[in-house]
C-alpha positions as CSV (number, residue, x, y, z in Angstrom):
1,X,34.2,-39.9,-29.6
2,X,32.8,-38.9,-26.2
3,X,31.7,-35.2,-26.0
4,X,32.5,-33.5,-22.8
5,X,29.7,-30.9,-22.6
6,X,30.4,-27.9,-20.3
7,X,27.9,-27.8,-17.5
8,X,26.1,-24.9,-16.0
9,X,28.3,-22.3,-14.4
10,X,31.6,-23.9,-15.7
11,X,34.1,-21.3,-16.9
12,X,36.0,-21.3,-20.1
13,X,39.2,-22.4,-18.4
14,X,37.4,-25.5,-17.0
15,X,36.5,-26.7,-20.5
16,X,39.9,-26.0,-22.2
17,X,41.2,-29.4,-21.2
18,X,38.1,-31.1,-22.7
19,X,38.7,-29.4,-26.0
20,X,42.5,-30.0,-26.4
21,X,41.9,-33.5,-27.8
22,X,39.3,-32.1,-30.3
23,X,41.2,-29.0,-31.3
24,X,42.6,-30.3,-34.6
25,X,39.2,-31.9,-35.4
26,X,37.3,-28.7,-34.6
27,X,39.7,-26.6,-36.7
28,X,39.2,-28.9,-39.6
29,X,35.4,-28.8,-39.2
30,X,35.5,-25.0,-39.2
31,X,37.6,-24.9,-42.3
32,X,35.6,-27.4,-44.3
33,X,32.1,-26.6,-43.1
34,X,29.9,-24.7,-45.5
35,X,29.4,-21.1,-44.5
36,X,25.7,-21.2,-45.4
37,X,22.8,-21.3,-43.0
38,X,21.2,-24.7,-42.2
39,X,17.5,-24.7,-42.8
40,X,15.3,-26.0,-40.0
41,X,14.1,-29.1,-41.9
42,X,17.7,-29.9,-42.8
43,X,18.7,-30.4,-39.1
44,X,18.6,-33.8,-37.4
45,X,15.0,-34.7,-36.3
46,X,15.7,-34.8,-32.6
47,X,16.3,-31.1,-32.4
48,X,13.0,-29.8,-33.8
49,X,11.0,-30.4,-30.6
50,X,13.6,-28.5,-28.5
51,X,13.9,-25.6,-31.1
52,X,10.1,-25.0,-31.3
53,X,9.7,-25.4,-27.5
54,X,12.7,-23.1,-26.6
55,X,12.7,-20.5,-29.3
56,X,8.9,-19.9,-29.9
57,X,5.7,-20.0,-28.0
58,X,2.4,-21.6,-28.9
59,X,1.1,-18.2,-29.9
60,X,3.9,-17.9,-32.3
61,X,3.0,-21.2,-33.9
62,X,-0.6,-20.1,-34.2
63,X,0.4,-16.8,-35.8
64,X,2.6,-18.6,-38.4
65,X,-0.2,-21.1,-39.1
66,X,-2.6,-18.3,-39.9
67,X,-0.2,-16.8,-42.4
68,X,0.1,-20.1,-44.3
69,X,-3.6,-20.9,-44.0
70,X,-3.3,-23.9,-41.6
71,X,-6.5,-24.3,-39.6
72,X,-6.1,-25.2,-35.9
73,X,-8.8,-26.9,-33.9
74,X,-9.8,-24.3,-31.2
75,X,-10.1,-27.1,-28.7
76,X,-6.7,-28.6,-29.3
77,X,-4.3,-28.7,-26.4
78,X,-0.9,-26.9,-26.5
79,X,0.8,-30.3,-26.6
80,X,-1.1,-31.4,-29.7
81,X,-0.4,-28.1,-31.4
82,X,3.3,-28.3,-30.6
83,X,3.6,-31.9,-31.7
84,X,1.9,-31.3,-35.0
85,X,4.1,-28.4,-36.0
86,X,7.3,-30.2,-34.9
87,X,6.4,-32.8,-37.5
88,X,5.8,-30.0,-40.0
89,X,9.2,-28.6,-39.5
90,X,11.0,-31.9,-40.3
91,X,10.0,-31.3,-43.9
92,X,10.3,-28.5,-46.4
93,X,6.7,-27.1,-45.9
94,X,5.2,-23.6,-46.1
95,X,4.9,-23.6,-42.4
96,X,8.6,-24.6,-41.9
97,X,9.7,-21.8,-44.2
98,X,7.5,-19.2,-42.6
99,X,8.6,-20.2,-39.1
100,X,12.2,-20.1,-40.2
101,X,11.8,-16.5,-41.5
102,X,10.1,-15.4,-38.2
103,X,12.9,-16.8,-36.1
104,X,15.5,-15.1,-38.3
105,X,13.8,-11.8,-37.9
106,X,13.4,-12.1,-34.2
107,X,17.0,-13.3,-33.4
108,X,18.9,-11.4,-36.1
109,X,21.4,-10.0,-33.6
110,X,22.5,-13.4,-32.3
111,X,22.7,-14.7,-35.8
112,X,25.1,-11.9,-36.9
113,X,27.3,-12.5,-33.8
114,X,27.6,-16.2,-34.5
115,X,28.3,-15.5,-38.2
116,X,31.2,-13.2,-37.3
117,X,32.8,-15.7,-34.9
118,X,34.9,-18.2,-36.8
119,X,37.1,-19.9,-34.3
120,X,36.0,-22.7,-31.9
121,X,37.1,-21.0,-28.7
122,X,35.2,-17.9,-29.7
123,X,32.1,-19.8,-30.4
124,X,32.2,-21.5,-27.0
125,X,32.8,-18.1,-25.3
126,X,29.9,-16.6,-27.2
127,X,27.5,-19.5,-26.2
128,X,28.4,-19.2,-22.5
129,X,28.0,-15.4,-22.6
130,X,24.6,-15.5,-24.2
131,X,23.5,-18.4,-21.9
132,X,24.6,-16.5,-18.8
133,X,22.7,-13.4,-20.0
134,X,19.5,-15.4,-20.4
135,X,19.4,-15.2,-24.2
136,X,18.9,-19.0,-24.5
137,X,16.3,-18.9,-27.3
138,X,18.3,-16.5,-29.5
139,X,21.6,-18.3,-29.0
140,X,20.0,-21.8,-29.5
141,X,18.5,-20.7,-32.8
142,X,21.6,-19.1,-34.1
143,X,24.0,-21.9,-33.2
144,X,21.7,-24.6,-34.6
145,X,21.2,-22.9,-38.0
146,X,24.8,-21.9,-38.8
147,X,26.8,-24.3,-41.0
148,X,30.2,-23.4,-39.6
149,X,29.3,-24.5,-36.0
150,X,30.8,-28.0,-35.5
151,X,28.3,-30.9,-35.1
152,X,29.9,-31.9,-31.8
153,X,29.3,-28.4,-30.4
154,X,25.7,-28.3,-31.6
155,X,25.2,-31.7,-29.8
156,X,26.7,-30.2,-26.6
157,X,24.5,-27.1,-26.8
158,X,21.5,-29.4,-27.4
159,X,22.3,-31.2,-24.1
160,X,22.6,-27.8,-22.3
161,X,19.2,-26.7,-23.4
162,X,17.7,-30.2,-22.6
163,X,19.0,-30.0,-19.0
164,X,17.8,-26.3,-18.6
165,X,14.3,-27.4,-19.5
166,X,14.4,-29.9,-16.5
167,X,15.7,-27.1,-14.2
168,X,12.9,-24.8,-15.4
169,X,10.3,-27.5,-14.6
170,X,11.7,-28.0,-11.1
171,X,11.7,-24.2,-10.5
172,X,8.1,-24.0,-11.6
173,X,7.1,-26.7,-9.2
174,X,8.9,-25.0,-6.4
175,X,7.3,-21.6,-7.1
176,X,3.9,-23.2,-7.2
177,X,4.4,-24.8,-3.8
178,X,5.6,-21.5,-2.4
179,X,2.6,-19.6,-3.9
180,X,0.1,-22.1,-2.3
181,X,1.8,-21.6,1.1
182,X,1.8,-17.8,0.9
183,X,-1.9,-17.9,-0.1
184,X,-2.8,-20.0,3.0
185,X,-0.8,-17.6,5.2
186,X,-2.5,-14.6,3.7
187,X,-5.9,-16.1,4.4
188,X,-5.0,-16.8,8.0
189,X,-3.7,-13.2,8.4
190,X,-6.9,-11.8,7.0
191,X,-9.0,-13.9,9.3
192,X,-7.0,-12.8,12.3
193,X,-7.4,-9.1,11.2
194,X,-11.2,-9.6,10.9
195,X,-11.4,-11.0,14.5
196,X,-9.2,-8.2,15.9
197,X,-11.1,-5.5,14.1
198,X,-14.5,-6.9,15.3
199,X,-13.2,-6.9,18.9
200,X,-11.9,-3.4,18.7
201,X,-15.1,-2.2,17.1
202,X,-17.2,-3.8,19.9
203,X,-14.9,-2.2,22.5
204,X,-15.3,1.2,20.8
205,X,-19.1,0.9,20.8
206,X,-19.1,0.0,24.5
207,X,-17.0,3.0,25.3
208,X,-19.3,5.2,23.3
209,X,-22.3,3.9,25.2
210,X,-20.5,4.5,28.5
211,X,-19.8,8.1,27.5
212,X,-23.4,8.7,26.6
213,X,-24.5,7.2,30.0
214,X,-22.1,9.4,31.9
215,X,-23.1,12.5,29.9
216,X,-26.8,11.9,30.7
217,X,-26.1,11.4,34.4
218,X,-24.0,14.5,34.5
219,X,-26.7,16.5,32.8
220,X,-29.4,15.2,35.2
221,X,-27.3,16.0,38.2
222,X,-26.5,19.5,37.0
223,X,-30.2,20.2,36.3
224,X,-31.2,18.9,39.7
225,X,-28.6,21.0,41.5
226,X,-29.6,24.1,39.5
227,X,-33.3,23.6,40.3
228,X,-32.7,22.8,44.0
229,X,-30.3,25.8,44.6
230,X,-32.6,28.8,44.6
231,X,-35.9,27.1,45.7
232,X,-34.8,25.0,48.6
233,X,-32.8,25.4,51.7
234,X,-30.9,22.2,51.3
235,X,-28.1,21.6,53.7
236,X,-24.7,22.7,52.7
237,X,-23.4,19.2,53.1
238,X,-25.9,17.9,50.5
239,X,-24.7,20.5,48.0
240,X,-21.1,19.6,48.7
241,X,-21.8,15.9,48.2
242,X,-23.6,16.7,44.9
243,X,-20.7,18.8,43.7
244,X,-18.2,16.1,44.6
245,X,-20.4,13.6,42.7
246,X,-20.4,15.8,39.7
247,X,-16.6,16.2,39.8
248,X,-16.3,12.4,40.1
249,X,-18.6,11.9,37.1
250,X,-16.6,14.5,35.1
251,X,-13.4,12.7,35.8
252,X,-15.0,9.4,34.8
253,X,-16.3,11.0,31.6
254,X,-12.8,12.4,30.8
255,X,-11.2,8.9,31.4
256,X,-13.9,7.3,29.2
257,X,-13.2,9.7,26.4
258,X,-9.5,9.0,26.6
259,X,-10.1,5.2,26.5
260,X,-12.5,5.6,23.6
261,X,-10.0,7.7,21.6
262,X,-7.3,5.1,22.3
263,X,-9.6,2.4,21.0
264,X,-10.4,4.5,17.9
265,X,-6.6,5.0,17.3
266,X,-6.0,1.3,17.5
267,X,-8.9,0.6,15.1
268,X,-7.3,3.2,12.6
269,X,-3.9,1.6,13.0
270,X,-5.4,-1.8,12.3
271,X,-7.2,-0.5,9.3
272,X,-3.9,0.8,7.9
273,X,-2.3,-2.6,8.2
274,X,-5.4,-4.5,7.0
275,X,-4.8,-6.4,3.7
276,X,-6.7,-5.3,0.7
277,X,-10.0,-7.0,0.1
278,X,-11.4,-6.5,3.6
279,X,-14.5,-4.2,4.0
280,X,-13.6,-0.7,5.3
281,X,-14.2,0.0,9.0
282,X,-17.2,2.3,9.6
283,X,-16.3,5.7,10.9
284,X,-17.3,7.0,14.3
285,X,-18.4,10.4,15.5
286,X,-16.5,12.5,18.0
287,X,-17.2,11.2,21.5
288,X,-17.4,14.7,22.9
289,X,-20.5,15.5,20.8
290,X,-19.1,19.0,19.7
291,X,-20.0,20.2,16.2
292,X,-17.5,19.8,13.4
293,X,-14.7,22.4,13.8
294,X,-14.5,25.1,11.2
295,X,-18.3,25.2,10.5
296,X,-20.3,28.4,10.2
297,X,-22.3,29.6,13.3
298,X,-25.8,28.2,13.6
299,X,-27.1,30.9,16.0
300,X,-27.6,34.6,15.5
301,X,-25.1,37.0,17.0
302,X,-21.4,36.7,17.6
303,X,-19.5,33.4,18.2
304,X,-17.4,33.6,21.3
305,X,-14.7,31.1,22.1
306,X,-14.1,30.8,25.9
307,X,-10.6,29.4,26.5
308,X,-10.0,27.6,29.8
309,X,-12.2,28.3,32.9
310,X,-13.6,26.0,35.5
311,X,-15.6,23.0,34.4
312,X,-18.4,23.7,37.0
313,X,-19.2,27.1,35.6
314,X,-19.3,26.3,31.9
315,X,-23.0,25.7,31.7
316,X,-23.7,29.0,33.6
317,X,-21.4,30.9,31.2
318,X,-23.2,29.3,28.2
319,X,-26.6,30.6,29.5
320,X,-25.1,34.0,30.0
321,X,-23.9,34.0,26.4
322,X,-27.4,33.0,25.2
323,X,-28.8,35.9,27.2
324,X,-26.5,38.2,25.2
325,X,-27.5,36.6,21.9
326,X,-24.0,35.1,21.4
327,X,-23.0,31.6,20.5
328,X,-20.8,30.0,23.2
329,X,-17.9,27.8,22.1
330,X,-15.7,26.2,24.8
331,X,-12.1,24.8,24.7
332,X,-10.7,23.6,28.1
333,X,-7.3,25.1,27.4
334,X,-5.4,21.8,27.2
335,X,-6.9,19.6,29.9
336,X,-8.5,17.3,27.4
337,X,-8.9,19.3,24.2
338,X,-5.7,19.5,22.2
339,X,-4.0,22.3,20.3
340,X,-5.3,20.8,17.0
341,X,-8.9,21.4,18.0
342,X,-8.1,24.9,19.2
343,X,-6.6,25.7,15.8
344,X,-9.7,24.4,14.0
345,X,-12.1,26.4,16.2
346,X,-10.4,29.8,15.9
347,X,-11.3,30.5,12.3
348,X,-15.0,29.9,13.1
349,X,-15.4,32.4,16.0
350,X,-15.6,36.1,16.2
351,X,-13.6,36.7,19.3
352,X,-11.7,34.9,22.1
353,X,-12.2,35.3,25.9
354,X,-9.4,33.9,28.0
355,X,-9.5,34.0,31.9
356,X,-5.8,34.3,32.8
357,X,-6.2,32.7,36.2
358,X,-7.5,29.4,34.9
359,X,-6.0,28.4,31.6
360,X,-2.8,26.9,30.1
361,X,-0.2,29.5,29.3
362,X,0.7,27.7,26.1
363,X,-3.0,27.6,24.9
364,X,-3.4,31.3,25.8
365,X,-0.4,32.4,23.9
366,X,-1.3,30.2,20.9
367,X,-4.8,31.7,20.8
368,X,-3.5,35.3,21.1
369,X,-1.0,34.8,18.3
370,X,-3.7,33.2,16.1
371,X,-6.1,36.0,16.7
372,X,-3.5,38.6,15.8
373,X,-2.9,36.7,12.5
374,X,-6.7,36.3,11.8
375,X,-7.5,39.9,12.8
376,X,-9.9,38.8,15.6
377,X,-10.3,40.3,19.1
378,X,-8.6,38.6,22.0
379,X,-9.8,39.6,25.5
380,X,-7.8,38.5,28.6
381,X,-10.1,38.2,31.6
382,X,-8.8,38.8,35.1
383,X,-10.7,35.8,36.5
384,X,-12.9,32.9,35.5
385,X,-15.9,34.4,37.3
386,X,-19.3,35.0,35.8
387,X,-19.0,38.7,36.4
388,X,-15.8,39.0,34.3
389,X,-17.5,37.0,31.6
390,X,-20.6,39.3,31.6
391,X,-18.3,42.4,31.4
392,X,-16.4,40.9,28.5
393,X,-19.6,40.2,26.6
394,X,-20.7,43.8,27.1
395,X,-17.4,45.0,25.9
396,X,-17.7,42.8,22.8
397,X,-21.2,44.2,22.1
398,X,-20.1,47.8,22.6
399,X,-16.8,48.1,20.7
400,X,-16.2,44.8,19.0
401,X,-13.9,43.5,21.7
402,X,-10.7,45.2,20.5
403,X,-8.0,44.4,23.1
404,X,-6.2,47.4,24.6
């Protein structure tokens, strides 16, 4: 008799026609078959290999072998271990009995469900249900060891499991090929990330060197202009050219700082996307050279935050503050320094001086509100002149700088 085994994914309706011719035979088999369980060594020899390979692992075989005092060569391959115990299960041996008990304990639920199902259609429906749920090992053991399952059905189930093993092998090969391809692509991405990171780091270092060069040149020009002012009668035109050169250098310095911060932001973005395993990117210091915000004053006296003003007078105001034994902290009011730096500076100073004719209104209002919250003096100066600054420092020294 030819057995029409239902294939993978075939519904119950699709196999009804194949069973019609065997309905009377199957019913007779169910009525006459003994209800007892079939021991593993009582089954046909060709199923032992598939039962051990499908329902148990090599570790299971080793565990059962230790229980029955069967020594296993530690250098033996999995294939040799599997083949040896397949032969053991064809006979009534201590290993076969211990293995049978282990499988009965592990798959007790499936065994009970097969035992409760007495009709042929119900058995087929149960096999397809368990197979679709991925419970191949439990269902295979239960169907192969129940006496009321017809031999023709056990043969068809054996064929299903045999073909599933081929599909599993093909799937493993496919996953292996995909894993190798993904590993190669990951290595290429890591190499590209290293090259890009090295380029960005080099660009950042060049920008930092440019900033240092411009800062030194700016400092030298300011010092030369300050020395030449009171002692020489230099033509007004020379002083004008020097002032224009200083302004030009300041604009170049601001542009260099912006480019450096952009390069630093790109480095940080690249670092966030960099795959794990790459060495972390070294940190860089602030290009403006200011001390870390929020730190405690390093000089004696009050710390005064000057908000806004003209860039050409900042050094003079700093010297005036030193004359009054005060620490001078400057924020340009939004030209280059942002609101985040302003918020970080405010807790570390004792008062805020703000020339209303040369500052961003948003920065001024933000500082005034923060000073009110922190309980610190806020003085609005009428102009950004040195005289207004001196008067404000005297007021701070006299009455603590409380705003009227």
